[in-house]
N, C-alpha and C positions, 0 to 999 in steps of 0.2 A: 674555277679556279675561282673566281669571287664568293661561289658558294660555301664554297671547304674555308675559306678566311673567316665569312662570315657565323660559322660552326664553331673553330676554334675560336673565337671573341667571345664567343654567346660562352662557353667551358669555364673559358679563363675568369668570365665576370661571375661568373654562378661559383666558381673556387674561391673568389675572391672573397663573395657573397658569406658563401658556408666559413669560409676563417673567421671575419667579421664575428660571424656567431657564436663561434665557439670560443673566440677571446672573452667577448663577453661575457656567456657564458661561464668561464673563469672569474672570471676578472671577481662578477657577481657571487659566485660560490670561496673566491680565495682571500684574503689577505697578509698581509707581516705585519710581525710585531717583534720586540727587541725580547732580549731572555740573556738570562747570563751569559759569560765567557770567560774564559782564563785568561788572567794577565791582568798590569796594572800595580799599583803601589797606595794602599792607603798610609794617613801619614797622622798619629795621634800626638796632641802635645797633654804631660801629664806635670803635676806641680811639683817638682823634689826632684831627689839623683839617684841612681843603679848606685848598689855595694855590690849586692850578691845575689849573681844571677846562676843561685845553690838553692835549690830544693829545702836542704837541711840547716840554711840560713839565712831565708827571705821573709822568716815570719815577723819580723822587727820595721817593716816597710813596703810599704802598698806598691808604691815602683816596682820593685825587686820583685814580690807575688804577680803582678799584672805580666809581667816579663815572662817567669816562670812558668805559669800554668801555658804559655802559649809551648812554651822547649820542653817542658819535661812532663812524663805522667807518671801515676802510682800506678798500686795494685787493680786498686778500687776509687772508684769514682762516684760524689754523691748525686741524686736527680735532684729535679729541680723542687720534689718533696720530702729533701734531704734524708732519701731513703737508700743504701748501698745498692751501688752497678758494677760491671764487672769493667774494668779500663786491660791494664797488663795481664788482669787476672782472666783464665776461662773461664771459671769455676770455684766454687770451693765449699766445703764440709765443716761443719761444725760436728764434734763431736756429743752426745749427750749430755756429758757433765758441763759442755758452756767452758772447760780450756784448751782444748784443741784444735787448731784452725789447719785444716788442710786445704792448700792451694795451689790450684792447677795453671801453671802460666800458659798465655797465649804463643804457639811455638814460629810465630808469623813476623813478629817483631823483631827491629833492627837498630842499634844506635844509629847516631844521623852519621855515623863515619863509614854504616856497614858491615861492621862487626853484628853479631847474633847478642841478642838479648835471652841471660840464661837464669837458674838460680842460681849462680856466682856473685853478679851481681847485687840480688836481694839481700842476698848474708853481707857481701860489701856495706851496705848502707850499713843493715842496724847493726853492725860493727861499730863503726862513726860513731853511730848513734847512739852506742851502750860504754863507750868509749870516758872515759874521766875527765878527757881532757874538750870533750863535748860541750859547745860555747853555748847554742841552742837554746830552747826554753826550758825550763826546770823540771816542771812537769811529764814532757815529751821525755825527756831523759831519765825521770827515774818510773816512769813506764817501760822503757825498752832495757834498762837495766834488770828488767824483775823475767823479760821474755826469754824463753828459751827456741833458737832459731836451726833448725838443720834442714838441707837437700835433701829427699828423700831419691831425686830421679833431677837432670838438667832443666825439667819442667816443674815438679810438683816439690813445696815447699810447706815443713810441717811447722805452724809455731805454736807455745805451748807455754799458759800461764796460770801461774801460779792460782787463782779463782777464776770463775765465773766473772766476765767483766764484759758486757754487753756492748760499751759501746767501741771495742775493739775495733772494729770495722772501720773504723772512724781516723786511725791513726796508722790505716794502712791507703787512706788518702795524700798520703804524700810522699813525693815527684823521689824518685829513683836512680842512683847516680852509677857511674859505668865503673866497674874494676878495673877495667882495662888499663885505663886512662888514669883512675888517681891510685891503683894499686902501691901499696908504700905510705903514703899519705896520712898523716896521723890527724884526729879531729883536730889537736890544735893548731896543727900549719893549716887545715882546711882554711879558714879564712885570709889565712896571708896566699893562697896559689892563682895562678893565674887563671884557672877553671876557672871563677867567678867571671870573670866576663868575656871570657870564651870558652862557654859548656859546650859541651855534647849532653843531648837528650834523647829521647823517643818521640817526642811531639812534632806535629804539624809543623815547626817554622823552627829553622835554625840562625844563631847569630850570625849573620854574613859581616858586617864592618858596626867596626865602633870606632864614633868620632871624639877625639880628646882635644877640647883647646883651650892649651893654658893650664892643663891640669883639672879641668871638669869637663867633665860626659857629655857632650852639649845633643847627642843624637847615636843612636842602634836601631839598625838597621836588621829585620830580621828576613829570609827567605823563604820561600815551601821549601818541605824537605822531602828530598826526591823517594826517598827511602821509605816515608809515614804508612805505615800498615793499616791507616784509617782514611774515611775518606779526604780524600785529595781536595784541599780549599780554591776558589775559583781566583784570590788573591795570589798573584807573584809574591810580592815583597808585604810588609808592615814597616813602616818606619814610626818610632818614637822620638819624640824632640823633649825636653828638660827645661824648665821653665823655676823659677824661684819662689812661684807663690801662683794662688788658681784665678787669679786676677789675669795675668801676665798670660796668661794661656788663653782666656779671652783674649785678650788685646791680641796674642800670636793668630789666633784666627780670623779676627778680622781685618791683618794687614795679608789675609793671604798666604801664610806660612802653613797652616795645618788643613784639616780635613775633621776632625775631631778633639773633642773637649773630653779628657779621660774622667773627669768630673766639674762639675755646677755647684758650688756654692750659693745657699739661698743668698746671699749678699750680690753674687754674679746673678740672680735671674732674670733682673730685670735688663741687665743688657743682654744676655741671652735671648732673649724673648724678642727684642726685637730684631736679630737680625731671622729675614725673612725666607731663608734658605738653610735654617738649622733645623733638625728634628729632633724632638727632645726625647727623651727616653726614660721612663723613673720605673722603680719597684723598691718594697720597705729592703732597708738591706741587713743585716747581719749582727746587727747591735739594737743594745737600749741604753738608751740615753737615763739614768735614772742616779736617785743622790742617795750614797751611802751613812749613813749613820751610827757614829761610835757608839753602838749599845754598852761597853762595856769600859766609859771614863765615867767615875764621878765625878768631875765638873760637869759635866751634860746628862748628871743623874736624871735629869725628866726624858732623855727619850726611853730608856729603859720600860717607863708606861705604855703597852699600847695604845693607851687613848688616846693622848698626845703625838703617837704617831698617826693615829688614824686621821689625828685636827689637823698636824700640817697638810695631809693630803686630800683630805674636802676644802682644805684652804685654800687649794692651789688652780686655778683657771687654766688647765693646763690645755685646750686646746685652743686660748684667747693667746700663749705663748708659743705654740705652734704659727698662729696664724701672722700677729706680731714681730717677732722675730725671727722664725722659722722661714714665711712668705707660703705657709700652710705647706711643707717638707717635712710631714713625719704626722703619727699617724696616735694617737691618745694611748698608752701603755696600761695595761690592765693584768699580764702576766709577766714575768719573768723568763718565759717560752715564747717562741717567736709564734706568730702567725703564721700559716700557711707549713708550720712541722705537725707532723701527724701525731705528737706529744699536744699541741694545743687545746686546750677546755674554751671554745669561744662564751660558754654560761659564766665562767669565773667571776664570783662579786667584783663587780666595778665601785669606782667614787667618785661620783660625779658630782663635780663642781655644785660646793651647799657650804657655804661659809655658818648659813647660821648652823648648822648641823657640828660645823667643825667648835665654834662659838659656843658649844653646848656641853663639848665632848671637855675643852678646856676648864668651864667652871664646872664639872664635875669633879676631878680632879684638884679644886681648891685653884685654879693658875685662875685669878680675877682679876678687874682692874681698880686699882683702888680708890679711894672716894677721897674728893676733894675735900675743904672746909667746908663749904657753902652748900653741902648735897646734906637732905637729909634723909632719916632713915626711911627705907621701901624704895628710896629713888636705885633703878635696875642701874648698877655696874657689872652686871655681868653682859650688857650689850655687844654687837661687833666691836662698836671701835667706843670710844669716850673722850673725845677732844684731843685725840694725838698720846693719851698716856702708854704705856706700855702694860703690860700684866704683870703680875708678883702672886708669888707664894709665899708667905713667913717671909716679907719682907725682902726677897730675893726677887730680881725681874728672871723672864725666860730667857734666856742670853747667849745668842752661840756664833761662830762664824761658820759661813760655808765658802772652802776651798774653791776656785776654780782656774783654771788654765786660762795664761795672760794671751787671749787669741781672742779677735773683735765677736765670735759669735759666742762662745761661752761666758765671755765678761757681759753682754747681751744679755741671756737668759740669765744668769743668779742675778743680775741689776734687777730685773723684772720679777725672779720667785721673792726677794725679797720686799721688794716694796709691795708685793700681795701679800706677805705674810706680816709686816708691816701694822699694815689696815687692820688684821687681827690682834695685836696687840704683838708681838712676838716682835725681842727686839736683837734679830737676826744681819749679820753685816757682811760684808765679800770680802773673803781676803785675796787676792791676786797669787798666783805663785812660778813663776817664771818656767815656762813649755822647758827644757832640760833639768827641772827640777820638779816638775810633777810624777812621774810614774817612783823618785824615791821618798817621796812627803806619803803618796798612795802606801807603799809596798811597808814603810815605817808605822805607819797606823799615826801619820803625826798632823792628825786634824779631829773637826770635832764634827763636820759634815764636809763631803766633798762633791762635788759636780763630776760625775766621769762616764764616759763615752763606752758600754760596756761591749766589747764584743764578743759574740757565742757562737758556739762553734758548732758545727754538721749535726751533730748527734745531737739531741735535748739533754744530754746529760747532767742537771745542776750542781751536783757534789761539789767540784773545786769552790765554788762561793758560796754554798751555804752549811757544809756539814761542819758539822763541828770542830774535826779535827784539824778541819784547815784557819782555824782563827790564830796560830802564833804565826805557823811561817809559811799558810797558803794561801787563798786570794778571797778566805771569807771577813774582806774586808769590814765589814758594819760589827765581826765580833759575834755572830747571832748565834745561840747556844739554846738549840731544841731541840730535845732528844727525839723527840716524835717526828717531827720534818727532818732529822737525820736519819732514824730510822727509814721511812719513807725509800728521800734516794739511794741508803745501801741497800734495798733489796728489789728496786728501781733498776740497779745496774749491774743484777746479778743475774736477772732472769733475762734468758733468752727470748720468748713470748712474745711478740710487740702487742699483741692486744693488752698482755699484764703488765708489760711499761707502763700502757697508756693509761691502766687503769690510775694503777700508783702515779704516777704523774697529774693526774687529776687530784688525787689530795692532797699532793705538794702540795700546786695551785689554788689548792682551797683552803689549806690555811696556812698559806704564805700571803693569802689576802687578808684574812684574820689577823695576823700577824705585823702583817705591814712594819717590814724587818729594816724596808729601804723604802726611799718615796720614787716609784716608779714614774717616770716623766713621758716619754715617747719610744717610739720606734722611729729613727731614720727613714728620711725616703732617698734613693741613692739617684743621684740622674747624672747622665751624660748626653753631650750633643753630637750629632753627628750629622756631617754637610749633606742635602738631598740629592748628592749623585751618588752617594753611599748607599746599595742597595744590598737587602738581603740584611738588614739589622733587627732583630727583635728583641724586645725586651722579657724576663721571667723572674719567679724567685730567685734572689739569689745567696747562696748562702756565702759568699763572699764577695768583693767588688770584680773579681777575675770572672767571678762570673757573665760576665756581661760578653765574656768570650764565646760561652757557650757554643753556641751557632758558629763562632767561624768562618767555619766552610762554604755559608751561606751568604758570606759579603760580597760582594761584589764594586767594580768598579767602567770595568769592562761588557757591554751588550753589544750583541749580533742581531741582524735581524733575521727574519727565516719565515715562509710562507707558511700558513697552514689554512685551512677548509673549514669554510662556516662548524664543521662537524668536530674539530679540532685535531681534526690527523694533520700533519706539516707535509705539505706539497712536495 
């Protein structure tokens, strides 16, 4: 009996030893990691208020555009290089003459209320854009009123345009509206419709709650769309909270009210950088900050001389502007086409800061410093500075006003620009315009020079800003009249081959640099901040600020632990 018990004890001991060996081996070969999991809410603060969560009406308000990008889809989207890619469309064909676009729709898409998306929704949206009562941007309405659209099948739509127009696919990025909800609503009635705060789209998130406090919308919560045809996001909800200004958004983060800051202005960077748990993400935005010069105003006729315009550009230390006023949040602009675009020419002629060259150009066209009575003949009257005096020609000083919107950033920029020009002997002064009047002053050309943040569309077509046909009623605010430049942009918007367009735009950029029809300053950097507890956030080139949500499906706040082997396989 005792021998039998001893053998049992030995077997138990050996078994336990073997178990320990196995566990140790597994412990050595396995580890645990945290991976993204579904669930949770991300809360972001935005400066401003929502008005129209409607893709046809959201163009004038960045808050609206942010939310619309998560709720709606267009037929086409733009990738990080600004190239058209399928969205609600699965593919398209362009006729050899460049006038007919046949678009095949995806058949797996449903509206957020479960109703299938069809060609009828496309036709309905276009009908609203063509309606004389449409209140959106005039250039969009003007284009769509020239387009014939017809449904060939429930999943095929044909667009016919009067002449080849290469940027047409860019206009198909606009979000589409559901016919079954808005049928019978005219374009003039659309701005007052309840749909604008309770929209139904096809995007990854749907409006769940609108919090209205005392007539002011303080928060809108979006929840993951259960009918979404794309990749389902990890986040269950996104809440947007609205504040009166950008500084208040930073304060809200410091108070623990939000996890993300939708936009960080240069004036708030120091506060944000001091927050140890905030991650900052930056990319060039789809804007150019520049100064339009009135080339057709006889009161500032000196702007019509190309050498004067070149001198104004050579005479600005644009990198110093970026460093001192923007806290480094910008890149010197040498082209009206954005870097990163397929049309951008990195070899375009540049204008480095060269005050000596600026002074020489001004002297060359007769804008020199007057002599004091005590100066002798031969004494240099054309130096960069002459005891604070202003340059003159035929007894007249080079005097003009630089108009600017009434906000701290643009006022500071204008003051620094005017200071630099005055050291060259140019008598410029700042004219501050109330924010509500700025766009009217610009549109009515009631300025001599004006500092503008110019938003550039996804397609690099520069027609609306620089073609001579746009001087009177378009957006050629400078009044540039150049037949050669206009011919180039005409040819480029009719060419369907991208390589041909790129070659034409290279010529456009070279000619623009030679003529200097506007003083290009910088490409602004868009910066946003997200708490380190939010994972998956990435920064990529932005066609619009709302493109920061391009990879929203990868964002997460919930994590789960999984066991993996050292070979990377899950246990």
